[in-house]
C-alpha positions in Angstrom: 140.4 65.1 95.3 138.2 65.9 98.3 137.1 63.5 100.9 133.5 62.4 100.4 131.0 64.9 101.8 133.3 67.8 101.8 132.7 70.9 99.7 135.2 73.4 98.5 135.0 76.6 100.5 133.3 74.9 103.4 134.6 74.3 106.9 136.7 71.4 107.8 140.1 72.6 106.5 139.5 71.8 102.8 140.5 74.7 100.6 139.7 75.3 97.0 142.5 75.0 94.5 143.6 77.8 92.1 141.2 76.6 89.4 138.1 76.3 91.6 136.4 79.4 90.2 136.3 77.7 86.7 133.9 74.9 87.9 130.7 76.8 87.9 128.8 79.3 90.1 128.5 77.1 93.2 132.1 76.2 93.3 133.1 79.8 92.4 130.9 81.1 95.3 132.4 78.7 97.7 136.0 79.6 96.6 135.1 83.3 97.0 133.6 82.8 100.4 136.7 80.8 101.5 138.9 83.7 100.3 136.9 86.3 102.1 136.8 84.2 105.3 140.6 83.7 105.1 141.2 87.4 104.7 139.0 88.3 107.7 140.5 85.5 109.8 144.0 86.8 109.2 142.9 90.4 109.9 141.1 89.4 113.1 144.1 87.3 114.2 146.3 90.4 113.7 144.0 92.3 116.0 144.2 89.5 118.6 140.5 89.0 118.1 138.6 85.8 117.3 137.0 85.2 113.9 133.2 85.4 114.4 132.1 84.9 110.8 131.4 87.2 107.9 128.7 89.8 108.2 126.3 90.0 105.3 126.7 93.0 103.0 123.8 95.2 102.5 122.0 98.3 103.8 123.7 98.0 107.2 127.0 99.4 105.6 125.8 103.0 105.7 127.0 105.8 103.5 130.7 105.8 104.5 132.0 102.6 102.9 130.4 103.5 99.4 131.8 107.1 99.7 135.3 105.7 100.6 135.1 103.3 97.6 134.1 106.2 95.3 137.0 108.3 96.7 139.4 105.5 95.9 137.9 105.0 92.4 137.9 108.7 91.5 141.0 109.9 93.4 139.0 112.6 95.1 138.0 112.5 98.8 135.7 115.5 98.9 132.5 113.4 99.0 133.9 111.2 101.8 135.0 114.2 103.8 131.5 115.8 103.4 129.7 112.6 104.5 131.9 112.2 107.6 131.7 115.9 108.5 127.9 115.8 108.2 127.6 112.7 110.4 129.9 114.1 113.0 128.2 117.5 113.0 124.8 115.9 113.5 126.0 113.7 116.3 127.7 116.5 118.1 124.6 118.7 117.9 122.2 115.9 119.0 124.4 114.8 121.9 125.1 118.4 123.0 121.4 119.3 122.8 120.5 116.3 124.9 123.1 117.1 127.6 121.9 120.7 127.8 118.2 119.7 128.0 118.9 117.3 130.8 120.9 119.9 132.7 117.7 121.8 133.3 116.4 118.8 135.3 119.7 117.7 137.0 118.7 119.3 140.3 115.3 117.5 140.4 116.5 114.4 142.1 118.7 111.4 141.7 117.2 110.3 138.4 117.5 113.7 136.8 121.1 114.1 138.0 122.0 110.6 136.7 120.4 111.2 133.3 122.4 114.5 133.0 125.7 113.0 134.1 125.2 110.1 131.6 124.5 112.5 128.8 127.5 114.7 129.7 129.9 111.7 130.1 128.4 110.1 126.9 129.2 113.2 124.9 132.7 113.5 126.3 133.5 109.8 125.9 132.1 109.7 122.4 134.1 112.8 121.4 137.3 111.4 122.9 136.8 108.1 121.1 136.2 109.9 117.8 139.3 112.0 118.4 141.4 109.0 119.2 140.2 107.1 116.1 140.7 110.2 113.8 144.3 110.7 115.0 145.2 107.0 115.0 147.9 105.7 112.7 146.5 103.7 109.7 145.1 100.3 110.8 145.3 101.2 114.5 142.2 100.7 116.7 141.0 103.2 119.2 141.1 100.7 122.0 144.7 99.9 121.6 146.4 103.2 120.7 147.4 106.6 122.0 148.3 109.4 119.6 151.9 108.8 118.5 153.3 112.2 119.6 151.2 112.4 122.8 149.6 115.6 121.6 146.9 114.4 119.2 148.7 114.2 115.9 150.3 111.0 114.7 154.1 111.5 114.3 155.2 112.4 110.8 152.2 114.5 110.0 
């Protein structure tokens, strides 16, 4: 029995019981939300980060999550690999092109030199962050890891 005014799945420490999903769509949705929030809270706590709420699903997910889900469903990662390679290729080309274009104006004063330096450092830092994430151990985060063998490949690979 819940205290008056409390809903299953809401805040306040009340959690739905194992049969909560059988009490209709509102209770089921509350129980599902509670489960998702709990999973995210545990994950964020493991990262040492605060829980800031659930983000709504939708078009902001981009192409990678659905491609990863299809790879897991089908057992084939070709589509996921292609999606990631295309995104990386496009980003490298755009960032490189911008740095080269700004190089032509780097000698035209402080503003031109600053724009060029920012583009060059932006490309380098982006590429380094991508490299670190790509060579990270599963579930590692780029901010908190270094390649396991010190040379770019996780140990054991």
